[in-house]
C-alpha positions as CSV (number, residue, x, y, z in Angstrom):
1,X,0.3,-0.1,-0.1
2,X,1.3,3.2,-0.8
3,X,1.1,4.9,3.1
4,X,3.0,1.3,4.0
5,X,5.7,2.9,1.7
6,X,5.7,6.1,2.8
7,X,6.1,4.5,6.4
8,X,9.1,2.7,4.9
9,X,11.0,5.2,3.6
10,X,9.6,7.7,6.9
11,X,11.7,5.3,9.0
12,X,14.7,4.5,7.5
13,X,15.0,8.6,7.4
14,X,15.0,7.4,10.9
15,X,16.9,4.9,11.5
16,X,19.5,6.7,9.5
17,X,20.2,9.3,12.3
18,X,20.2,6.6,14.8
19,X,22.5,4.3,13.3
20,X,25.2,6.8,12.2
21,X,26.5,8.2,15.4
22,X,27.9,11.4,13.2
23,X,24.3,12.1,11.7
24,X,23.0,12.4,14.7
25,X,25.6,14.1,16.5
26,X,25.1,17.2,13.7
27,X,21.5,17.0,13.5
28,X,20.7,17.4,17.1
29,X,23.8,17.8,19.3
30,X,27.0,19.6,17.8
31,X,24.9,23.3,17.8
32,X,23.5,22.9,21.3
33,X,27.3,22.3,22.3
34,X,28.4,25.1,20.8
35,X,25.3,27.2,22.7
36,X,27.2,26.1,25.5
37,X,30.0,26.9,25.0
38,X,29.3,30.5,23.5
39,X,27.6,30.9,26.5
40,X,30.2,30.5,29.0
41,X,32.2,32.4,27.1
42,X,30.5,35.9,26.0
43,X,27.3,35.6,27.8
44,X,28.8,38.5,29.8
45,X,30.5,40.5,26.7
46,X,28.4,43.2,25.2
47,X,30.9,43.9,22.7
48,X,27.3,44.5,20.0
49,X,25.3,46.7,22.1
50,X,24.5,47.5,26.0
51,X,20.7,45.8,26.1
52,X,22.1,42.0,25.0
53,X,25.0,40.3,25.1
54,X,27.0,38.7,22.9
55,X,25.7,35.4,23.2
56,X,21.8,37.0,23.4
57,X,23.2,38.5,19.8
58,X,23.8,34.8,18.9
59,X,21.4,32.9,19.3
60,X,19.1,33.0,16.7
61,X,21.2,32.6,14.3
62,X,22.4,29.8,15.7
63,X,19.1,28.2,15.3
64,X,19.5,29.0,11.8
65,X,23.0,27.6,11.9
66,X,22.0,24.1,12.9
67,X,19.3,24.1,10.5
68,X,22.2,24.7,7.3
69,X,24.0,21.7,8.9
70,X,21.1,19.3,7.2
71,X,22.9,19.9,4.2
72,X,25.3,18.0,5.2
73,X,24.1,15.3,6.8
74,X,22.0,14.7,3.8
75,X,24.1,15.0,0.8
76,X,26.9,12.6,3.0
77,X,23.0,10.3,3.5
78,X,21.9,10.3,0.7
79,X,25.6,9.5,-1.5
80,X,26.2,7.0,1.3
81,X,23.2,5.1,0.6
82,X,24.3,5.1,-3.0
83,X,27.8,3.9,-2.6
84,X,25.9,0.4,-0.8
85,X,23.4,0.1,-3.4
86,X,20.2,1.4,-1.4
87,X,18.8,3.3,-4.7
88,X,19.5,0.4,-7.0
89,X,16.8,-1.9,-4.4
90,X,14.9,0.8,-4.1
91,X,14.4,1.2,-8.2
92,X,13.2,-2.1,-8.2
93,X,10.4,-1.9,-6.0
94,X,6.9,0.8,-6.7
95,X,8.0,3.0,-4.9
96,X,7.2,6.5,-6.5
97,X,9.4,9.5,-5.9
98,X,6.3,11.5,-4.7
99,X,6.6,8.8,-1.7
100,X,10.0,9.6,-1.3
101,X,9.1,12.8,-0.8
102,X,6.2,12.7,1.3
103,X,8.4,10.2,3.9
104,X,11.4,12.3,3.7
105,X,9.0,15.9,4.3
106,X,7.7,13.1,7.4
107,X,11.2,12.8,8.8
108,X,13.1,16.5,8.2
109,X,9.3,17.7,10.2
110,X,10.2,16.0,13.0
111,X,14.0,15.8,13.6
112,X,13.7,20.1,13.2
113,X,11.2,19.9,15.5
114,X,13.6,17.8,18.0
115,X,16.7,19.7,17.4
116,X,15.1,22.7,18.3
117,X,13.8,21.8,21.5
118,X,16.9,20.9,22.0
119,X,18.7,23.8,21.3
120,X,16.1,25.9,22.9
121,X,16.3,23.8,26.4
122,X,20.1,24.7,26.1
123,X,20.4,28.1,25.3
124,X,17.6,28.8,28.5
125,X,19.4,27.3,30.7
126,X,22.8,29.1,29.8
127,X,21.0,32.5,29.7
128,X,19.2,33.2,27.1
129,X,16.0,35.5,28.3
130,X,14.0,36.2,25.1
131,X,10.7,37.7,25.0
132,X,8.5,35.4,23.3
133,X,5.4,34.1,24.1
134,X,3.7,30.6,23.5
135,X,2.8,31.5,19.6
136,X,6.2,33.0,19.4
137,X,8.2,28.8,20.7
138,X,5.3,27.8,17.5
139,X,6.4,30.3,15.1
140,X,10.1,29.1,16.0
141,X,9.6,25.7,14.8
142,X,8.2,26.3,11.9
143,X,11.0,28.6,10.6
144,X,13.0,25.6,11.4
145,X,10.7,22.9,9.6
146,X,11.1,25.2,6.5
147,X,14.8,25.8,6.9
148,X,15.2,21.9,7.1
149,X,12.8,21.5,3.6
150,X,15.4,24.2,2.2
151,X,18.7,22.2,3.8
152,X,17.2,19.1,1.9
153,X,17.0,20.5,-0.6
154,X,20.3,22.0,-0.7
155,X,21.9,18.3,0.0
156,X,20.1,16.5,-2.9
157,X,21.7,18.3,-5.4
158,X,25.0,18.2,-2.9
159,X,24.5,14.2,-3.3
160,X,23.7,15.0,-7.2
161,X,27.6,16.9,-7.4
162,X,29.0,14.6,-5.6
163,X,30.8,10.8,-6.9
164,X,30.7,9.2,-2.8
165,X,30.0,10.5,-0.2
166,X,33.5,11.6,1.0
167,X,33.1,13.9,-1.8
168,X,29.2,14.9,-0.4
169,X,30.6,15.8,3.2
170,X,32.8,18.0,1.5
171,X,30.9,19.8,-1.8
172,X,27.9,20.6,1.1
173,X,30.4,23.7,2.7
174,X,29.5,25.5,-0.4
175,X,25.9,26.0,0.4
176,X,26.6,25.6,4.3
177,X,29.8,28.3,5.2
178,X,27.5,31.6,2.7
179,X,24.6,30.7,5.1
180,X,27.3,30.2,7.8
181,X,29.1,33.8,7.6
182,X,25.9,35.7,6.0
183,X,22.9,34.6,7.3
184,X,23.6,33.4,10.8
185,X,25.5,34.0,13.8
186,X,28.4,34.9,12.9
187,X,28.3,38.7,12.4
188,X,29.8,39.9,9.6
189,X,29.2,44.2,10.1
190,X,25.9,46.2,8.6
191,X,27.6,46.0,4.8
192,X,27.3,43.2,5.0
193,X,23.4,42.6,5.0
194,X,22.7,42.6,1.3
195,X,24.6,39.4,1.1
196,X,22.5,38.3,3.4
197,X,19.0,38.4,2.5
198,X,20.2,36.4,-0.6
199,X,20.8,33.1,1.9
200,X,17.6,31.4,2.9
201,X,19.0,31.4,6.6
202,X,19.3,34.8,6.8
203,X,15.5,35.7,6.5
204,X,15.6,33.0,9.7
205,X,18.0,34.4,12.0
206,X,16.3,37.8,11.0
207,X,12.3,36.3,12.0
208,X,13.8,34.9,15.2
209,X,15.5,37.5,16.0
210,X,12.4,39.8,16.1
211,X,10.7,36.9,18.0
212,X,13.0,36.7,21.0
213,X,13.5,40.3,21.2
214,X,10.0,42.9,21.8
215,X,8.8,42.8,18.4
216,X,6.0,41.6,18.9
217,X,4.3,39.1,16.1
218,X,1.9,41.6,14.2
219,X,5.5,42.7,12.8
220,X,5.4,42.7,8.8
221,X,8.8,41.9,9.0
222,X,8.3,38.9,10.5
223,X,5.6,37.5,8.1
224,X,7.9,38.6,5.4
225,X,10.7,36.5,6.2
226,X,8.4,33.1,6.4
227,X,6.6,33.6,3.3
228,X,10.3,33.9,1.5
229,X,12.2,31.4,3.6
230,X,8.6,29.2,2.2
231,X,8.7,30.1,-0.9
232,X,12.7,29.4,-1.0
233,X,12.8,26.3,0.7
234,X,9.5,24.8,-1.9
235,X,11.7,25.7,-4.9
236,X,15.1,24.4,-3.6
237,X,13.4,21.2,-2.7
238,X,11.9,21.0,-5.5
239,X,15.2,21.4,-7.3
240,X,16.7,19.0,-5.6
241,X,14.4,16.4,-6.0
242,X,14.2,16.6,-9.1
243,X,18.3,16.7,-10.0
244,X,18.7,14.2,-8.0
245,X,15.3,11.3,-9.7
246,X,16.9,12.3,-12.8
247,X,20.5,11.3,-11.9
248,X,19.1,8.1,-10.8
249,X,17.4,7.0,-13.8
250,X,20.4,7.7,-15.7
């Protein structure tokens, strides 16, 4: 049945995360560890302004950074499956690209929810003191889910280009580093903001900063950011799926 095939894809994606320590660490714990380190080191440093510490100003971007690391996880995982012949075996089954897409969407909805919850709890314990409401917290999760979809698409594009899992891991940083430098927790100065708006992560960082510190959810900029990341994530995910599906067929 179609439902069973979708659930098979979903279980496969979740088992990859659990069974591969590197993917589990990068997906759930790496940025949380950075939160602890930066919180302890910069929690009392007000070098970027008198109202918020450097750590507090970095936290929204650290959420976005955790989302873009999904590119590495997906690229390495998919090419790893290709290397050991999992894809060839799947091509002999009735499963369709649409069922794979739905199964992946389910898994990459749950993963960013767990990831964001771990990071939020960690940041709060270290000294992050946001002003958002319960609705604001839910909106943070929504932004992270769509950023994750975008990163899955970029991971699939990377897997299409890469010859093997090792190459995919390296190539993934072509998409990760620019978003890290111009759209996450690294402050590059006011002059780089224009570059940042070419990066999906910038829309998430900007919105999460507004949600966390003082603006109400009626702020139109938050919703502009949400519409932007939804459109970008949909386009990139579909492009990634089409490219990778064509690659598998050749």
